C-alpha positions as CSV (number, residue, x, y, z in Angstrom):
1,X,0.0,0.0,0.0
2,X,2.9,2.4,0.8
3,X,4.2,2.4,-2.8
4,X,0.9,3.3,-4.3
5,X,0.1,6.1,-1.6
6,X,3.5,7.8,-1.8
7,X,3.4,7.6,-5.5
8,X,-0.1,9.3,-5.4
9,X,1.1,12.0,-3.0
10,X,4.2,12.7,-5.2
11,X,1.8,13.1,-8.3
12,X,-0.3,15.6,-6.4
13,X,2.6,17.6,-5.4
14,X,3.8,17.5,-8.9
15,X,6.9,15.8,-8.1
16,X,6.5,12.3,-9.6
17,X,9.1,13.3,-12.5
18,X,11.6,14.3,-9.8
19,X,11.3,11.6,-7.2
20,X,11.3,7.6,-7.8
21,X,9.9,5.0,-5.5
22,X,10.9,1.4,-5.4
23,X,9.2,-1.2,-3.0
24,X,10.8,-4.3,-1.8
25,X,10.9,-6.4,1.3
26,X,13.7,-7.4,3.5
27,X,12.8,-11.0,3.5
28,X,12.1,-13.4,0.4
29,X,8.5,-14.1,1.3
30,X,6.0,-14.2,-1.7
31,X,8.8,-13.1,-4.1
32,X,7.0,-12.3,-7.5
33,X,3.6,-12.6,-6.1
34,X,1.0,-9.7,-6.1
35,X,0.1,-7.7,-3.3
36,X,-1.9,-9.1,-0.7
37,X,-5.7,-9.4,-1.7
38,X,-7.1,-7.5,1.4
39,X,-4.4,-4.6,0.6
40,X,-5.4,-4.5,-3.1
41,X,-9.2,-4.5,-2.1
42,X,-8.5,-1.6,0.2
43,X,-6.6,0.5,-2.2
44,X,-9.4,-0.1,-4.8
45,X,-11.9,0.9,-2.1
46,X,-10.2,4.3,-1.8
47,X,-9.6,4.8,-5.6
48,X,-6.1,3.5,-6.0
49,X,-4.5,0.7,-8.1
50,X,-2.3,-1.8,-6.6
51,X,-2.6,-4.4,-9.3
52,X,0.9,-3.9,-10.8
53,X,2.7,-4.5,-7.7
54,X,5.0,-7.6,-7.3
55,X,6.8,-8.7,-4.3
56,X,10.7,-8.0,-4.4
57,X,13.7,-8.4,-2.0
58,X,16.0,-5.5,-1.2
59,X,19.8,-6.3,-1.2
60,X,22.8,-4.5,0.3
61,X,23.5,-3.3,-3.1
62,X,20.4,-1.2,-3.3
63,X,21.5,0.9,-0.2
64,X,23.6,3.4,-1.9
65,X,21.1,4.1,-4.9
66,X,18.6,5.6,-2.6
67,X,18.4,8.9,-0.7
68,X,15.9,7.5,1.7
69,X,15.1,4.0,2.9
70,X,11.8,3.7,4.6
71,X,10.9,0.8,6.9
72,X,7.3,0.0,8.1
73,X,8.1,-1.5,11.2
74,X,11.3,-2.1,13.8
75,X,12.1,-5.5,12.5
76,X,12.6,-4.2,8.9
77,X,14.3,-1.2,10.3
78,X,16.8,-3.3,12.1
79,X,17.2,-5.4,9.0
80,X,18.0,-2.4,6.9
81,X,20.5,-1.1,9.6
82,X,22.1,-4.5,9.5
83,X,22.6,-4.2,5.7
84,X,24.2,-0.9,6.2
85,X,26.4,-1.7,9.0
86,X,29.8,-0.3,8.4
87,X,28.6,2.3,6.1
88,X,28.0,5.5,8.1
89,X,26.5,7.5,5.3
90,X,23.7,5.2,5.4
91,X,22.7,5.3,8.6
92,X,20.8,8.7,8.6
93,X,18.8,7.6,5.6
94,X,16.8,4.8,7.2
95,X,13.6,5.8,8.8
96,X,10.4,4.3,9.9
97,X,7.6,5.5,7.6
98,X,5.5,6.7,10.5
99,X,8.2,9.2,11.6
100,X,6.9,11.4,9.0
101,X,3.6,11.5,10.5
102,X,3.8,14.5,13.1
103,X,0.9,13.0,15.1
104,X,2.5,9.5,15.4
105,X,4.5,8.9,18.5
106,X,8.3,8.3,18.3
107,X,9.0,4.8,17.0
108,X,5.4,4.2,15.7
109,X,5.2,1.4,13.2
110,X,2.8,0.3,10.6
111,X,1.3,-3.1,11.6
112,X,1.3,-5.7,9.0
113,X,-2.4,-6.5,8.5
114,X,-1.6,-9.7,6.5
115,X,-4.3,-12.3,7.2
116,X,-6.6,-9.6,8.9
117,X,-9.8,-8.3,7.8
118,X,-11.1,-5.1,6.2
119,X,-10.9,-2.9,9.3
120,X,-7.2,-3.9,9.7
121,X,-6.4,-2.9,6.3
122,X,-8.5,0.4,6.4
123,X,-6.7,1.2,9.6
124,X,-3.1,0.6,8.0
125,X,-4.2,2.5,5.1
126,X,-5.1,5.5,7.3
127,X,-1.5,5.1,8.9
128,X,0.3,4.9,5.5
129,X,-1.6,7.7,4.1
130,X,-0.9,10.2,6.9
131,X,2.8,9.1,6.7
132,X,3.0,9.5,2.9
133,X,1.6,13.1,3.1
134,X,4.4,13.9,5.7
135,X,7.0,12.3,3.7
136,X,6.1,14.0,0.6
137,X,5.8,17.3,2.4
138,X,9.2,16.9,3.5
139,X,10.7,16.0,0.1
140,X,9.0,18.9,-1.3
141,X,10.7,21.2,1.2
142,X,14.1,19.6,0.8
143,X,13.9,19.9,-3.0
144,X,12.6,23.4,-2.7
145,X,15.5,24.4,-0.4
146,X,17.9,22.5,-2.5
147,X,16.6,24.6,-5.6
148,X,17.0,27.9,-3.6
149,X,20.5,27.0,-2.6
150,X,21.6,25.6,-6.0
151,X,23.9,27.4,-8.1
152,X,22.5,29.2,-11.1
153,X,22.4,26.8,-14.1
154,X,22.6,23.5,-12.1
155,X,19.7,21.1,-11.9
156,X,18.2,19.4,-8.7
157,X,19.5,15.8,-8.4
158,X,16.4,13.2,-8.4
159,X,15.6,12.0,-5.0
160,X,15.0,8.1,-4.7
161,X,12.8,6.8,-1.9
162,X,12.5,3.0,-1.1
163,X,9.8,1.4,1.0
164,X,9.9,-1.7,2.8
165,X,7.5,-4.4,4.0
166,X,7.8,-8.1,3.8
167,X,7.0,-8.8,0.4
168,X,3.2,-8.5,-0.3
169,X,3.0,-4.8,1.0
């Protein structure tokens, strides 16, 4: 769900062409499979399309390719931090998604609704949606500040963000 919601927020902020998003899990569960049926149903109920999503797994080689790596929960956060061990430039780029929601308490996680009912998927959608809005607002502010600070004639680099959920997001 996070991938679809972040992409939609980027489109609404007219940042789709400047920021790329990749979604992958830290484990190899469900590789190549579609998003969980409940997640797809909740996205569709709210006007989003998750049909193209396929589960992938992030590897240590991906880490340098992203300005920001986003984990849904502390287990995935720790897995990303282990992958980044010994590479100090990466530690500040790994965050929990809900850290971008100003109303969420510190360390708040997105629970995995896998196997749950529609109410669980709806609650998770709401959590992700609020955090996605905060994330994109932060990216927009960062890109605006960078554009202001950039020397005349230079272009802004593309930002890349990765999302993480055990495959099936």
